[in-house]
C-alpha positions as CSV (number, residue, x, y, z in Angstrom):
1,M,-25.5,0.5,11.4
2,P,-25.1,-3.1,11.6
3,F,-22.1,-4.7,9.8
4,P,-22.8,-6.2,6.5
5,N,-22.4,-9.8,7.4
6,I,-20.1,-11.0,4.4
7,D,-18.5,-14.3,4.7
8,P,-14.7,-13.9,4.7
9,I,-14.6,-17.0,2.6
10,A,-15.6,-16.1,-1.1
11,F,-16.0,-19.9,-2.0
12,S,-14.7,-23.2,-1.3
13,I,-13.5,-26.1,-3.6
14,G,-13.2,-29.1,-1.7
15,P,-11.1,-28.6,1.4
16,I,-9.7,-25.6,0.0
17,S,-11.1,-22.1,1.1
18,I,-10.7,-19.0,-1.1
19,H,-10.9,-15.9,1.1
20,W,-11.8,-12.4,-0.1
21,Y,-8.5,-11.1,1.3
22,G,-6.6,-13.3,-1.1
23,I,-8.8,-12.3,-3.9
24,A,-8.1,-8.9,-3.2
25,Y,-4.3,-9.4,-3.2
26,V,-4.4,-11.0,-6.6
27,V,-7.1,-8.6,-8.2
28,G,-5.0,-5.5,-7.1
29,I,-1.9,-7.1,-8.4
30,L,-3.3,-7.9,-11.8
31,L,-5.3,-4.6,-12.3
32,G,-1.9,-2.7,-11.3
33,W,0.0,-4.8,-13.5
34,Y,-2.7,-4.0,-16.5
35,Y,-2.3,0.0,-15.9
36,A,1.5,-0.3,-15.6
37,R,1.5,-2.2,-19.0
38,K,-0.5,0.8,-20.2
39,L,2.0,3.3,-18.8
40,S,4.9,1.4,-20.2
41,M,3.6,1.4,-23.6
42,T,2.7,5.3,-23.7
43,D,6.2,6.5,-24.7
44,R,5.3,10.2,-24.8
45,L,5.1,10.1,-20.9
46,W,8.6,9.3,-20.4
47,P,11.9,11.1,-20.5
48,G,13.1,11.1,-24.2
49,D,9.7,9.9,-25.1
50,K,10.7,6.3,-24.5
51,S,9.7,4.2,-21.8
52,P,12.8,2.5,-19.9
53,V,10.2,-0.1,-18.5
54,T,8.8,-2.4,-21.2
55,P,5.6,-4.6,-21.0
56,V,7.9,-7.7,-21.0
57,H,9.8,-6.2,-17.9
58,L,6.2,-5.9,-16.2
59,D,5.3,-9.4,-17.0
60,D,8.5,-10.8,-15.4
61,F,8.2,-8.1,-12.4
62,I,4.8,-9.4,-11.2
63,I,6.2,-12.4,-9.5
64,W,9.0,-10.5,-7.8
65,A,6.2,-7.7,-6.7
66,A,4.1,-10.5,-5.3
67,A,6.9,-12.1,-3.3
68,G,8.1,-8.5,-2.1
69,I,4.4,-7.5,-1.2
70,V,3.6,-10.8,0.9
71,L,7.1,-11.6,2.4
72,G,7.6,-8.0,3.2
73,G,4.2,-7.5,4.6
74,R,4.5,-10.4,6.9
75,I,8.0,-10.0,8.1
76,G,7.2,-6.3,8.9
77,Y,3.9,-7.3,10.7
78,V,5.9,-9.6,13.0
79,L,8.7,-7.0,13.7
80,F,6.5,-4.0,14.2
81,Y,3.3,-5.4,15.7
82,D,3.7,-8.9,17.0
83,L,7.3,-9.6,18.0
84,P,6.8,-10.5,21.7
85,A,4.2,-13.0,20.7
86,V,6.3,-14.5,17.9
87,M,9.4,-14.8,20.2
88,A,7.3,-16.6,22.7
89,N,5.8,-18.9,19.8
90,P,8.2,-18.7,16.4
91,V,5.5,-20.9,14.6
92,R,3.2,-17.9,14.7
93,A,5.3,-16.1,12.3
94,F,4.3,-18.6,9.8
95,E,0.4,-18.5,10.5
96,I,-0.4,-16.1,7.6
97,W,-3.9,-17.6,7.6
98,N,-4.5,-15.8,11.1
99,G,-3.9,-12.4,9.6
100,G,-1.2,-9.9,10.0
101,M,0.2,-7.9,7.2
102,S,2.1,-4.7,7.2
103,F,1.7,-2.0,4.6
104,H,5.3,-0.4,5.5
105,G,6.6,-3.9,5.5
106,G,5.4,-4.7,2.1
107,L,6.4,-1.4,1.0
108,L,10.0,-2.2,2.0
109,G,10.0,-5.7,0.3
110,T,8.6,-4.4,-2.9
111,T,11.2,-1.7,-2.9
112,I,14.0,-4.1,-2.4
113,A,12.4,-6.2,-5.2
114,M,12.4,-3.1,-7.5
115,I,15.9,-2.3,-6.9
116,L,17.3,-5.7,-7.6
117,F,14.8,-5.9,-10.7
118,A,16.0,-2.8,-12.0
119,R,19.6,-3.5,-11.5
120,R,19.4,-6.8,-13.2
121,N,17.5,-5.4,-16.3
122,A,19.4,-2.1,-16.5
123,I,16.4,0.0,-15.8
124,P,16.8,3.4,-14.0
125,V,15.8,2.8,-10.4
126,W,13.8,6.0,-10.1
127,S,11.6,5.1,-13.2
128,M,11.1,1.7,-11.9
129,F,9.9,3.2,-8.5
130,D,7.7,5.7,-10.4
131,I,5.7,3.0,-12.5
132,I,5.1,0.8,-9.4
133,A,4.2,3.8,-7.4
134,A,1.7,4.9,-9.9
135,V,-0.3,1.7,-9.8
136,A,0.2,1.0,-6.1
137,P,-3.2,2.7,-4.9
138,V,-5.1,0.1,-6.9
139,G,-3.7,-2.5,-4.7
140,L,-4.1,-0.4,-1.7
141,F,-7.9,0.1,-2.4
142,F,-8.9,-3.5,-2.7
143,G,-6.7,-4.6,0.3
144,R,-8.5,-2.0,2.5
145,I,-12.0,-3.2,1.0
146,A,-10.9,-6.8,2.1
147,N,-10.0,-5.6,5.6
148,F,-13.6,-4.3,5.8
149,I,-15.1,-7.5,4.8
150,N,-13.1,-9.3,7.2
151,G,-14.2,-6.9,10.0
152,E,-10.5,-6.3,11.0
153,L,-8.7,-3.0,11.5
154,W,-11.8,-1.3,12.6
155,G,-12.0,2.3,13.9
156,R,-12.5,4.1,17.4
157,L,-15.9,4.4,19.0
158,T,-18.0,7.0,17.6
159,D,-21.7,7.9,17.1
160,V,-21.5,9.3,13.5
161,P,-24.4,8.3,11.3
162,W,-22.4,5.9,9.1
163,A,-20.8,4.1,12.1
164,V,-20.6,0.2,12.0
165,V,-20.9,-2.3,14.7
166,F,-18.4,-5.0,13.7
167,P,-18.9,-8.6,14.8
168,T,-15.2,-8.5,16.2
169,G,-15.4,-5.1,17.9
170,G,-18.0,-5.7,20.4
171,P,-21.4,-4.1,20.8
172,F,-20.1,-0.6,20.0
173,A,-20.5,1.7,17.0
174,R,-17.2,2.4,15.5
175,H,-15.7,4.4,12.6
176,P,-15.3,2.1,9.3
177,S,-11.7,3.4,9.1
178,Q,-11.0,0.8,6.6
179,L,-13.3,2.5,4.0
180,Y,-11.6,5.7,4.9
181,E,-8.2,4.3,4.0
182,A,-9.6,2.7,0.9
183,G,-11.0,5.9,-0.3
184,L,-7.9,8.1,0.8
185,E,-4.9,5.7,0.0
186,G,-6.8,4.2,-3.0
187,I,-9.2,6.5,-4.9
188,V,-7.8,9.9,-4.0
189,L,-4.3,8.9,-4.3
190,L,-4.8,7.1,-7.6
191,I,-6.7,10.5,-9.1
192,I,-3.7,12.6,-7.9
193,L,-1.1,10.5,-9.2
194,S,-2.9,10.0,-12.5
195,V,-3.4,13.9,-13.0
196,L,0.3,14.4,-12.2
197,I,1.2,11.6,-14.9
198,W,-1.4,12.4,-17.7
199,A,-1.8,16.1,-17.4
200,F,1.4,17.2,-16.1
201,K,3.8,14.4,-17.7
202,A,5.4,13.7,-14.0
203,L,7.1,10.5,-15.5
204,K,9.4,12.8,-17.3
205,T,10.9,13.9,-14.1
206,P,11.8,10.7,-12.5
207,G,11.1,10.5,-8.8
208,T,8.2,12.9,-8.7
209,V,5.5,10.3,-8.8
210,T,7.3,8.1,-6.4
211,G,7.7,11.0,-4.0
212,T,4.1,12.0,-4.4
213,F,2.8,8.5,-3.5
214,V,5.3,8.0,-0.6
215,A,4.2,11.5,1.0
216,G,0.6,11.3,0.0
217,Y,0.1,7.6,1.5
218,A,1.9,8.7,4.8
219,L,-0.3,11.7,5.3
220,S,-3.5,9.7,4.5
221,R,-2.5,7.1,6.9
222,I,-1.6,9.6,9.8
223,F,-4.9,11.2,9.1
224,V,-6.9,8.1,9.4
225,E,-4.9,6.8,12.4
226,F,-7.0,9.4,14.3
227,F,-10.2,7.2,13.6
228,R,-8.6,4.0,13.5
229,E,-8.3,1.8,16.6
230,P,-4.8,0.9,17.5
231,D,-3.5,-2.8,17.4
232,A,-4.5,-4.2,20.9
233,Q,-1.1,-5.8,21.4
234,I,0.5,-2.3,21.4
235,G,-2.1,0.3,22.0
236,Y,-1.2,3.9,22.1
237,L,2.5,4.8,22.1
238,A,1.8,8.3,23.9
239,G,-1.3,9.7,25.4
240,N,-4.5,8.6,23.6
241,W,-3.5,9.5,20.1
242,L,0.3,8.3,19.0
243,T,-0.1,5.0,17.2
244,M,2.5,2.8,15.6
245,G,1.0,3.6,12.2
246,M,1.9,7.2,12.8
247,V,5.3,6.6,13.9
248,L,6.1,4.6,10.8
249,S,4.6,7.2,8.3
250,A,6.1,10.1,9.7
251,P,9.8,9.2,8.1
252,M,7.7,8.1,5.0
253,F,6.3,11.8,4.5
254,A,10.0,12.9,4.8
255,L,11.3,10.6,2.6
256,G,8.5,11.4,0.1
257,V,9.2,15.2,0.0
258,W,12.8,14.5,-0.3
259,A,12.3,12.4,-3.3
260,I,10.1,15.2,-4.9
261,L,12.8,17.7,-4.4
262,R,15.7,15.8,-5.7
263,A,13.7,15.0,-8.7
264,R,13.4,18.7,-9.2
265,F,16.9,19.4,-8.5
266,A,18.0,16.9,-10.8
267,A,15.7,18.1,-13.6
268,R,17.2,21.5,-13.2
269,A,20.6,20.1,-13.3
270,R,20.0,18.3,-16.6
271,Q,18.7,21.7,-18.2
272,N,21.6,23.8,-17.2
273,G,23.9,20.9,-18.1
């Protein structure tokens, strides 16, 4: 089917153009902040029936989170996907308006921001990780929808009935892999984490929500990479299937499983001690 021709620019105010991609970042961060505040005000979900992360903490952290996402995402993209071009033209590293953000880099940037913020405010690091991990799928959902609107990061050639002909992907029908990611990384992962939090009180075992998010994202990303076209400047790393996204996500899965196991062992130690 033809690509829904949505202008990447939502609206303009004089010489300033507001892009859907920027709106997606703002909406994702604000909705995530709103949900995180709700979690922080529900004491019964936390260890000792008292949230170590307060709404005031989250109000302050939103700037830290935005900086971690944007700086980490851009630096990660340059290092993982665009380093040769940037070395040839260093100015390219600052040309954010030309696109190029890495989830893995954004995750690392946000993780550093969380560690620094938690230490500064005497918050248990794993609880800080958990509350941000719980709301992260909200931002991922809006980010992937923005990728679709921009007609970027499209999928491989296919003849499935829902295939899309993207304006920048040639006259070929492709998987709308951005929507696959929005569904898996956003909706499905948010539902799984919400069930763990509200039905099974997973926040009472610090690290469980974080591990589930990290492992769940990694599995979702690896799966979708089989349908997503690899970045043109990198291509396939091996055969006709291995991509940079898979390589970066594999250790994420291992870290996620480790975080879940660490949380369970820590909980047993507390019960026995």
